[in-house]
C-alpha positions in Angstrom: 0.8 1.9 -7.1 -1.1 5.2 -7.9 -2.3 3.6 -10.9 -3.9 0.7 -8.9 -5.3 2.9 -6.2 -7.1 5.1 -9.0 -8.4 2.1 -10.6 -9.8 0.8 -7.3 -11.4 4.3 -6.6 -12.8 4.2 -10.1 -14.4 0.8 -9.4 -15.8 2.2 -6.2 -17.1 5.2 -7.5 -18.9 3.0 -10.5 -20.5 0.8 -7.8 -21.6 4.1 -5.8 -23.3 5.5 -8.9 -25.2 2.2 -9.7 -26.1 1.3 -6.2 -27.4 5.1 -5.9 -29.3 4.5 -9.3 -31.0 1.4 -8.0 -31.8 3.0 -4.6 -33.2 6.1 -6.4 -35.2 3.9 -8.7 -36.5 1.8 -5.9 -35.0 -1.5 -6.9 -32.9 -1.5 -3.8 -34.1 -0.5 -0.3 -33.4 3.0 0.9 -31.7 3.4 4.2 -33.6 4.0 7.4 -34.2 8.0 7.8 -31.4 9.9 7.1 -28.8 7.1 6.7 -29.7 6.6 2.9 -26.1 8.0 1.8 -24.5 5.8 4.5 -26.6 2.8 3.1 -25.3 3.4 -0.5 -21.8 4.1 0.6 -21.5 1.0 2.6 -23.3 -1.2 -0.1 -21.0 0.3 -2.6 -17.8 -0.6 -0.7 -19.4 -4.3 0.0 -19.8 -4.5 -3.8 -16.6 -3.0 -5.1 -14.3 -4.8 -3.0 -14.8 -8.4 -4.6 -15.0 -6.8 -8.0 -11.4 -5.1 -7.5 -10.2 -8.2 -6.0 -10.8 -10.3 -9.2 -10.7 -7.3 -11.9 -7.4 -5.8 -10.4 -5.4 -8.9 -9.5 -2.9 -8.3 -12.4 -2.4 -4.7 -11.6 -2.2 -5.5 -7.9 0.3 -8.3 -8.5 2.5 -5.7 -10.5 2.2 -3.2 -7.8 3.6 -5.6 -5.3 6.3 -6.8 -7.6 7.5 -3.0 -7.6 7.2 -2.8 -3.7 9.4 -5.7 -3.5 11.8 -4.4 -5.8 12.0 -0.9 -3.6 12.2 -3.1 -0.4 15.1 -5.2 -2.0 16.8 -2.2 -3.4 16.6 -0.5 0.1 18.0 -3.8 1.9 21.2 -3.7 -0.3 21.8 0.0 0.3 21.4 -0.7 3.9 23.8 -3.5 3.6 26.3 -1.8 1.8 26.1 1.0 4.3 26.8 -1.3 7.2 29.7 -2.9 5.1 31.1 0.7 4.5 30.4 1.4 8.2 32.6 -1.7 9.3 35.5 -1.0 7.0 35.8 2.4 8.4 35.6 1.1 12.0 38.3 -1.8 11.1 40.6 0.8 9.4 40.2 3.2 12.4 40.8 0.4 15.0 43.9 -0.7 13.0 45.2 2.6 13.0 44.8 2.9 16.7 42.5 6.0 16.5 39.6 4.1 17.7 41.2 2.6 21.0 40.3 5.1 23.4 39.2 3.8 26.7 40.2 0.1 25.7 42.9 -1.6 27.2 44.9 -3.9 24.9 
């Protein structure tokens, strides 16, 4: 996931530098008043998003597979813990120690 994030950040920084260069060279319009950096930032975001979506597709798929594996592992562990708790509870009830407050 860190790799994907860094790659996405790299694409954004590259787009920011290119857009800043084009604005500085006059190929793209400057922002209004003091909003030049905001204009460059927003334009770089708009340009980098579809580029990242296309270029980083395989890396994004790998990252999501890793996340899915982690979630599945966590689910298995949670289910194992629940089963273990159920076994302990059943054993406690079978020995009569867990019957406090119950009529039977």
